[in-house]
N, C-alpha and C positions, 0 to 999 in steps of 0.2 A: 383829325376827327371827320373831316369831310370825305376823305378817302375811305375810311372805315364805314361811314354811313352809307356810302354808295354800294357797299357789299351786303350790309345787314343793318336793320334799325338799331339805333343807339338810344338807351334810356338813361337819362341823367337824374340824379336825386336832387330835390330841392330842400333847402334848410327851412325849418319852421320853428316857432316858439309858442309855448303854452302861455296862459295868463300869468303864471308865476314867473316864468322865464322872461317875459316882457318886463315885468316889474323889477326883476333882478338885473337885467342886462340892457334893456331898452326903455328906461324910465320915461323919457320924453314922449314915447309913443303910447304909453299906457292910457292916458285919459282920452286921446282921440279914438283909440280902439274901443274903449268902453262906451263912448258916445255913439259909436257905430253899431253897438250891440254885441261886442265881443264878450264871450263867456268862458267858463272853465272847460267846456268841451270843444272849443274852437282852436284853430291853429292860425298864427300869423305867418304868412310866407314872405320871404325876402327875395329881392331881385337876384337873378342868376346871370353869370357872365356867359353862359352857354346859350346861343340862339337856338330855339326849338321851332321847327317848321310844322310839327304835328304829324309828320309821316316818317321821314328818315331819321329825324332826331325829335324825341319826345321827352317829357318830364313827368315825374311823379314824386310824391313825398317819401322820404326815407324814415319818417317818424315811426317808432315802434309803439306797440301797445304796452301799457304799464305791466301787464301780465304777458311775459314773453311766450307763454304757451299758446297765445292767441295770434292768429294771422292778421296783421294790419291790412285793411282793405281800403277804406275810405276815411277821409277826415273833412270836417266842416272847416273851410278856410276863409280868411280875410286877406285881401291884397291891396297894397297902396298904389293908387293910380291918380295922377295929377294932384298929388298932395293930399288925397283923401283915402281913408280906408273903406273898402267896399267888400261886402259879404258876397261870395260866389253863390249863385242861385243853385248850383249843383255841387255836391261834395267832390273833393279831388281824390283820385286814386293814388295808391302807393306805388313805388317802383316795382314791387313784387307782382302786384296785380296788373300793372301796365305791361310788364315784360311777358307775363304768362298769357295775357290777352293777345299780344302781338304774335306769340308762338302758336296759340290756339284761340281764335276769336270766340269760341263758344264759352270760354271761361266766364266772361262778364255776364252772361245770361243765366248763370246758375242761381236759382232763388236763394239758396242758403247763404250766399255771399252778400245779400242785400238786406240782412236783418239789422236790428238795432245794435246788436253786439257782435264783435268780431268772433269768428269761429275758432274753436280749439284745434290744435294739431299735435302730432307726436314728432319727436326728433329722430333723425337718422344720423349715422356716423359722419363726422367731418371728412374722414378719408374717402367717403364715397363721392365727394364733390371734386376729387382729383385736383387739389390746390397746386398752383404753379407760381413760382417766384416771379415778381415783375421784372427782375434782371434778366430772366430767360427770354422774356418777350422783347426786351429792348436791345438785345444784342445786334450789333451792326452787321455781322456776317451771317445772316440767316437766323432762323428761329427753330431750334430742334423740337420745340413743343407745338409747332404750328399745326401739325396734323390733328392734335387733340382738340382744336377749336372748330373743326368742321362739324356742321349739323348739331352744334351745341349752343347753349346759352351761357355766356361768360359773365360772371359777376366780379367786378373789380372793387376792391376796398382795402381798408387798413386792418390787417389781421393782428396788430399789436396794440395800437393806441385806443382802439374802439372796442372795449370789452363790456360785456353785459352779464349780469347774474341770471342764471336759469335753473331749472330743476335738475339739469345734468351738469351743473358747474358753470364756471366762467367761460363764455363763448364769444368770439369776435362777432361784431355786428354783421360783417360780410357773410359769415357762415349762417347766421340767423336768416338773413335775406335769401340766401340760396336755399335754405330749408323751406322757407315760406313759399318760394317760387315752385319748388319741387312738389310741395303739398298741394298747391293750386292745380298744377298740371296733372297730378296723380289722383285728384279728387280725394285727397287724404286729409279731410278736416271734418270736425264734428261740431254740431250746434248744441250748446248747453241750455240749461234753464235760466230764466231771468233770476236776479237776486231775490226778488219778492217771492216768486214761486218756489225757489229752492229753500228759502227760509220757512215757508209754510209747510212744505213737504217734510222737511227735517223735524219741525215741531210735531207734526202729526205722527211721524214714526216714533219719536221719543214718547209721545203720549200713549201710543199703543203698547210700547214696552212697559211703561209705568202702570197702565191699567192691568195688563196681563199679570205682572208680578203682584199687584195689589189684590186681584181677584182669585189668584191661584194659591191654594194653601201650601202645597208642597213646593219648596224652593227649586229642587232639581227639575220638576215638571215645568215650572214657569220658565226656567232657563232654556230647556229644550224647545218649548213652544216659541219663545221669542227668537231663539237661534234659527229655527226653521223659517220664521217670518223674515228674518234678516237675509238668510240665504236665498229665499224666494225673490226678494228685492234685488239682490246682487245678480241673480240669474236673469231676471227680466231686464236689468240695466245692461248686462252684457249682450242680450238678444237685441235690444234697441240700438246699441252701439254698432254691432256687426251688420244688422239688416237695414237700419234706418239712419245711421250716422248721427244718432242722438246721444249726447253725453249726459247721463244722469248719475250724479255722485252725491245726491242729497242724503243718502243713507250712511255716508262715511262717519259722521259724528255718533251714530248709533253703535258703532263697533266698540269703542271704549265704554259707552253707556251700559252695554250688556253685562260685562263683568262687574261694573260698579253697582248696578241694580241687584245683581246676584249676591254680592258681599253685603250690601245694605240690608237685604231681606234676611239673609242667613244670620247676621249678627244683630238684627233689629229687635 
């Protein structure tokens, strides 16, 4: 590792536990953590066998967001020092953000990565990451894939035992991390609405649909008016996504509500 770190920075993932995981697996530490202010949005980090000097060898959390469509960026962490749990004054970055920042220092300064919620991203094909078997790297008589490591970021992980459910199926954690890293470097992420704002916006849209159907005598005319309203929202959402990287999907529940309101008025 020291030899590799002399050629390029190495980022090591740190293990962490949520409040529920501490209760399930580290019961003796639960009460001391709670006394220190540990909560549902915090992570308890555990000691690492890898010494990190902060320059050639650095660390980051490999904890994913519950919603794998979101890029994990920072976590509020507690660390045990001298027998006491201490809350870090600053959140700890994830391995994807650390690696991306080492490759491009401007990544950490992007305002959209410092919001209260992790940004959304899209997924690219696993084949585009050019996966290589570990056995090819560990061969004693040279490495035929060595040329593929030049000027690249290499992500090492378990592609079999660490699987996660995503919108594109079961995906290894190492592939998710590679995708998040690529998203950060390509600026391929989108900021969504908060849960409260999205709920209010959805309610208002459903209210508009309900009022239009209630105030319009002809059922077909009410349908076309609300359909035009919905298409306008979708178009504006697409414009905001392309030009401002803002992800607005509050209108999604209105799609099934439209035919439901049409049938209710027609047979009402």
